[in-house]
C-alpha positions in Angstrom: 12.5 45.0 -53.8 11.7 44.4 -50.1 11.5 40.9 -48.6 7.8 41.6 -48.0 7.2 42.4 -51.6 9.2 39.4 -52.7 7.1 37.1 -50.6 4.0 38.7 -52.0 5.3 38.3 -55.6 6.1 34.6 -54.9 2.6 34.0 -53.4 1.0 35.7 -56.4 2.9 33.5 -58.8 2.0 30.4 -56.9 -1.7 31.3 -57.0 -1.4 31.9 -60.8 0.3 28.5 -61.2 -2.2 26.5 -59.0 -5.1 26.5 -61.5 -2.9 25.3 -64.4 -1.5 22.6 -62.2 -4.9 21.4 -61.2 -5.9 21.5 -64.9 -2.9 19.3 -65.8 -3.9 16.8 -63.2 -7.5 16.9 -64.4 -6.5 16.3 -68.0 -4.2 13.4 -67.0 -7.0 11.8 -65.0 -9.5 12.3 -67.8 -7.1 10.6 -70.2 -6.4 7.7 -67.8 -10.2 7.1 -67.5 -10.7 7.4 -71.2 -7.8 5.1 -72.1 -8.7 2.4 -69.5 -5.9 3.0 -67.0 -8.8 3.5 -64.6 -12.0 1.6 -65.4 -15.6 2.0 -64.0 -15.6 0.9 -60.4 -11.8 1.4 -59.9 -10.6 3.4 -56.9 -8.4 6.5 -57.6 -6.0 7.0 -54.7 -4.8 10.6 -54.2 -1.4 9.4 -53.0 -0.8 7.4 -56.1 -1.8 10.2 -58.5 0.2 12.7 -56.6 3.3 10.5 -56.8 2.8 9.6 -60.4 2.4 13.2 -61.5 4.9 14.7 -59.1 2.5 17.1 -57.5 1.1 17.7 -54.0 -2.3 16.3 -53.1 -4.0 19.8 -53.4 -4.3 19.9 -57.2 -5.2 16.2 -57.2 -8.1 17.0 -54.8 -9.2 19.9 -57.0 -9.1 17.7 -60.1 -11.1 15.0 -58.4 -13.7 17.5 -57.2 -14.1 18.6 -60.8 -14.5 15.1 -62.1 -17.1 14.5 -59.3 -19.0 17.6 -60.4 -19.1 16.1 -63.9 -20.3 12.8 -62.4 -17.3 10.9 -63.8 -16.3 9.8 -60.4 -18.1 9.3 -57.1 -16.9 9.7 -53.6 -17.7 6.5 -51.6 -17.3 5.9 -47.8 -14.1 4.0 -46.9 -13.0 4.0 -50.6 -12.8 7.7 -51.6 -12.8 8.5 -55.3 -14.1 5.8 -57.6 -14.6 5.9 -61.3 -18.4 6.1 -62.0 -20.3 3.4 -63.8 -23.4 4.2 -65.9 -26.6 2.4 -65.0 -28.6 0.5 -67.6 -30.9 3.5 -68.4 -27.9 5.8 -68.9 -26.2 3.2 -71.1 -29.3 3.0 -73.4 -29.5 6.8 -73.5 -25.8 7.2 -74.4 -26.0 4.5 -77.1 -29.1 6.1 -78.6 -27.2 9.4 -79.0 -24.1 7.6 -80.4 -26.3 5.7 -82.8 -27.5 8.9 -84.4 -24.0 10.4 -84.5 -22.5 7.3 -86.1 -25.2 7.3 -88.7 -24.5 10.9 -89.6 -20.7 10.3 -89.7 -21.1 7.4 -92.1 -23.5 9.4 -94.2 -21.1 12.3 -94.5 -18.2 9.9 -95.2 -20.1 8.4 -98.1 -20.4 11.9 -99.5 -16.9 13.2 -98.7 -14.4 10.4 -98.1 -11.3 10.5 -100.3 -10.0 7.4 -102.1 -7.1 7.3 -99.7 -9.5 7.4 -96.7 -11.5 4.5 -98.1 -8.3 2.6 -98.7 -7.3 3.2 -95.0 -10.7 1.8 -93.9 -9.9 -1.3 -96.0 -6.5 -1.6 -94.4 -8.0 -1.4 -90.9 -10.6 -4.1 -91.7 -7.8 -6.4 -92.9 -6.0 -5.8 -89.6 -9.2 -6.7 -87.7 -9.3 -10.2 -89.4 -5.7 -10.9 -88.3 -6.5 -9.8 -84.7 -9.8 -11.8 -84.4 -8.4 -13.9 -81.6 -7.1 -11.0 -79.5 -10.2 -9.2 -78.0 -8.2 -6.2 -76.6 -6.2 -5.6 -79.8 -9.4 -6.1 -81.8 -11.1 -3.4 -79.7 -8.4 -0.9 -80.5 -8.7 -1.7 -84.2 -12.5 -1.3 -83.9 -12.1 2.3 -82.5 -9.5 3.0 -85.2 -12.0 2.1 -87.9 -14.7 4.4 -86.4 -12.2 7.3 -86.0 -11.3 7.0 -89.6 -15.0 7.3 -90.5 -15.3 10.4 -88.3 -12.3 12.0 -90.1 -13.6 11.0 -93.5 -16.9 12.8 -92.7 -15.0 16.1 -93.0 -17.2 18.0 -90.5 -15.6 19.7 -87.6 -18.8 20.1 -85.7 -19.6 16.4 -85.9 -16.1 15.7 -84.5 -16.8 18.1 -81.6 -20.1 16.3 -80.9 -18.4 12.9 -80.9 -15.6 14.1 -78.7 -18.2 15.5 -76.3 -19.5 12.0 -75.5 -16.1 10.2 -75.5 -15.6 10.7 -71.8 -19.0 9.3 -71.1 -18.3 6.3 -73.3 -15.3 5.6 -71.0 -17.8 5.0 -68.2 -19.3 2.0 -69.9 -18.1 -1.1 -68.1 -16.7 -3.8 -70.4 -16.4 -1.4 -73.3 -12.7 -1.9 -73.7 -12.9 -5.5 -74.8 -14.7 -7.4 -77.6 -16.9 -10.3 -76.2 -16.1 -13.8 -77.3 -17.9 -14.7 -80.5 -18.4 -11.1 -81.6 -15.4 -10.7 -83.9 -16.9 -12.3 -87.1 -20.2 -10.4 -86.9 -18.4 -7.2 -86.0 -16.3 -7.5 -89.2 -19.5 -8.0 -91.3 -21.1 -5.0 -89.8 -18.1 -2.8 -90.5 -17.8 -4.2 -94.0 -21.4 -3.2 -94.7 -20.7 0.3 -93.6 -17.5 0.4 -95.7 -19.3 -1.0 -98.8 -21.9 1.7 -98.5 -19.3 4.4 -98.2 -17.4 3.0 -101.1 -20.6 3.0 -103.2 -21.2 6.6 -102.3 -24.6 5.7 -100.9 -25.3 8.0 -97.9 -28.6 6.3 -97.0 -27.2 2.8 -96.9 -24.1 4.0 -95.0 -26.3 5.8 -92.4 -28.5 2.7 -92.0 -25.6 0.3 -91.7 -23.9 2.4 -89.1 -27.0 2.8 -87.0 -27.7 -1.0 -87.2 -24.1 -1.6 -86.1 -24.5 0.6 -83.0 -27.9 -0.9 -82.2 -26.3 -4.4 -82.2 -23.4 -3.1 -80.1 -25.9 -1.9 -77.5 -27.6 -5.3 -77.4 -24.3 -7.0 -77.0 -23.2 -4.6 -74.3 -26.5 -5.0 -72.3 -26.0 -8.8 -72.5 -22.3 -9.0 -71.7 -21.1 -5.6 -70.5 -21.5 -6.3 -66.8 -20.2 -9.8 -66.8 -16.5 -8.8 -67.3 -14.5 -8.7 -64.0 -17.6 -9.9 -62.0 
């Protein structure tokens, strides 16, 4: 093989690797936004991401452009890439969709949940009582409870639909904490959902889940923009 062909082969391999590298950076940034490493309004510095992931800035820029095209980040003068924040109208639209999906999930869980899955929901609710004074831990337990319901629904297409809005939910400011005074009513709302699932009452489960998300929207509109401001 000549030096010219060797260089060509190396260049070709580099071009083949570039898209997967950018994809890895994209997936990492998506996970960081979803998990709260970056919150709405936070700046994402290319240099920091590049150093953290051990890559050049080129795949980082590609990943940021992709996130911008999905409206999950915005490019601001003097600041660069910033995690997007949904406005009030977008928040309402997103919660309305989630309300329907949560209702369907609870309905299906009432029909299909196993005894072991219902016992797991009981265990999670017991954990939430113990964590009532720790808003961030309580929030994690809250999502654990909902994910158990999704799984107990035993519907792969529902899981895909819920996964599709998870990245958008990460753009809700203040979502990653439970407001003060919310723990007790949150527990009661969850308990009503679980009782309906345990009773194998799909209509009651659907209604309880939708009422829970409607209340969550009210709480978010009242408190969601107060955190860190």
